[in-house]
N, C-alpha and C positions, 0 to 999 in steps of 0.2 A: 503494500499500499505505500509506504514512503516513497518507494522508487517510482511509482506512478506519479506522485505529486511533483518530485523533481522533474519529470519528463514534461509536464503540462507547464510547470514554471519555466522550464528551459525554453519551450516553445513560444510561450508567452514573450519570453525576454527576447528571442528570435525576431518576434513580430515586432516588438517595440524598436529593436535597433533598425530593422528595415524601415519602418515609418520614419524615424528619425533621419535615416538616411536619406530616403526620398525627399523628405520635407527640405533637407540641406541642399540637395540637388536641385530643386525646384525654386529656393530662395536665390541660389546663385544664378541660376538660369534669367529669373527676374531681374535681378541687380543687373546681369550683363546686357538684357534687353532695354531696360531704362537707360543704362551707359551709352549703347548703340543710338537710342533715339535723341538723348540729348547730344551727341556729336553730330548727328545728322541736322539737328536743329542749329548748332554752332556753325556748320558749314553753310546752311542757307543764309544766316546772319552774315558771314565772310563774302558770300556771292552776293550781297545788296538785295536779297529776296527777304525783305523784313515782314511783310504781312505772312509769308508762308513759314517762316522763322517764329513769329509769333503764334501761330496756331500749332507747331510743333511743340514750343516751349508749353503751351497751355496742356497738351497732352501729356509732356512728363510731369509737370507740376501736379497733376492729379495723383501720380504714384509716387512722386519725390518733391515733397514741398519744403525745400530748403531754400535758405536764403540767396544762396549762389543761383538757382534757378530763377526765383522771382526778380532779381537783379537783371539777368539775362533776357529774361521776358519783358521787362519794363525797358530796357534799353532798346529792344526790338520795336517795342510800341512807339518809343519816342521817335526812332528813325522813320516809322510809318506815319508820323504826325499825329498821333493819338494820345494827347497830352494828359488827358484824364485818366486812361488805362495806365500810363506810364507812371503817374504819381501814385496810383492805387498800388501797383505791385511794387515800387520802391517801398512803399509804407508796410505791405506785407512781408516783405523782405526785412526791413528795419527790425518788425517786430520779433523775429526770430533771432536776429543779429543786430542789435541796436547800437553796436560801437563799430560796425564795419565803415571804415572811412570812405570808401567806394561809393557806398549805398547813400551815405550821408551827403557826400560831395555832388553826387549826380541829383539827388532830390532837391538840393539847395539851388542847383544851377536851373533846374526845370521850374522851379516855384517862382524864380526871378524871372523867367518869361512871361509869366501870367500878368497881364497889364492890370486886371482888377485887383486891388489889394484891399484887404479888410484889417482895420486898425484893432489890436488888440486892447481892449479897453477893462480887462481884468485887472484886478489889483496886483501889485508886487509879489505875493505871497503865490497866489494861483499861477503866475506866469513863470516863476522860478520853479514850483513844483511840477509843472507841465515839461520843463526843460529838463528837470532831474530825472523824472520818470521815464523818458524817452530813451535814457541811456541804460535801462536796468529792465529786465525781463521778470514776469510774475514768478517763474521758477527760480530765478536767482535771490528773489526776495524770501521764498519759501526756504531756500538754502540757508540764508544768512540769518534767519530766525531759528531754524532747528540747531544751526552750529552754534549761535549765542545760548539758546537753551541746553545745550550739551555741555558748552564750558561751565555755565551756572551750575548744572547739576553735579559736574564732575568736581568743581570747586567745594559745593558744599558736602559732597561724600569725603573728600578728603579732610575737611575739617571735623567732620563728625569721627572718623576713624582716627584722628589725632587728638581728639577729646578736647579740643580748644574751648575755652570759656567763650570767645567771641567767635561766632560761626561765621559772620560775614567778614568782617575787617575790612582794609582797604581794598584789597584784591576782589573780595566780594561785592562790595559797593559797585566796583568798576563794572563787574560782570553783569549785576542788575541794571546798570545804565547801559550796558551794551544792549541785554534783552528788550529793554523798554525802546531803544532806538530803533532796533530791527523791526519790533512789533510795529511800531509808529509807520515805519518805511512800509510795511505789508499793507497796513490799513489804508495808507495814501494810495498804493497801487490798486487796491479793491476799489476805494472811492473814485478813482478814475474810470473805471468801468461803471460803476453805479450813476456816474454824471452822465452817460450815454456812450454809444459806439461811435467810433471814428468812421467817417465816411468820406468819399471823394465824389464830385460831380463828375461823371462820365459821359455825359451828353454834351453837345455843343454848347446848349443853354439850358439851363434849369428855372423854371418859374415857379417862383415860391408864393405861395397863396396864404389867405388868412385862414382858410379851413381847407379839409380834405376833400375837395371837390372842385372840377373845372368850373363850376358855377360861382365859386368865390372869387374875389377880387384878388388881382395879383399885387403881393406886397413888395417884392422886388425881384429882380433877376441876378442869376449867379453864372460865371462862365465856366467852361470846362477846366478841370483840374483843381479847382478850390477845393480845400477841405473843410468839412462841417462835423459837428457832433448831432448824431441821430438819437434823440431822447423817447421817441414813442412811434408807433406806427399803428396805422387803422386800414384794414383792407388794401389796396394798392399804393397807399401813400405812407411817406416818413415825415414826422416832424421834426425838423433839424433845428439847431440853434447855431449861432456865429460868435465869435470871441468877441465881437463889437455890442453883443446883447440882442441883436435881431434874431427873430426867430418865426417860422411859418411852416407850411404843409408843401411837399414837393412829391411828385410821383415817384414810384420807386424805380421806374425805368430811367431815371434821370441821375440817381445817386446809388452809388454801389458802396456798402460796408467794406471796412478794411478787414 
């Protein structure tokens, strides 16, 4: 009876290893296929076929949504004179790699080409907060918080093991300050999402109305490439807000969330 059980386990083990081997081969084949498509898209870009390159990059980004692919996709759209889609994909790439110098430089260059400017009328704190938070990802905020809590817990445990009268001490106070600072940074990052999703005008012109209907009066118009904050949605409409305080409703076909 024991021998029979061993044979069954051995067969199950063989099946498991075969499955894992098949999965590994399939993953490698998929990675090679994505890499080939990425190189094909790069070649189309080098050949000056920017519209075809953009379509090829769009297919690649579905399977490989990395900052590099978004960056190349944005470059292709920019060369194809689609400013809104270029800004959109630079921003998507920056979300994944916020400190990439090429993405930042190209995004700043494209934004300078947009003639319509929006004055940022937010107070100093909110402006600086936005600038800071664009250089760090939500995952990095969580890593900082968990790291700070680990340091605090380790410091507290060492103090208990050594049976010190003062558990915290100067170094303990510093770890508490570190935990509070990192937690505050994480809260600010979440507050950024709570304030609305980032969006980009991807149509040639967006008509912002006072209500979510074509029968409502037009409040103002926005040009392609401008960035907005999406605060609400209703049927096929987004309620957007600008940094200068203006807000209104715009058709979803004219604005794309980052």
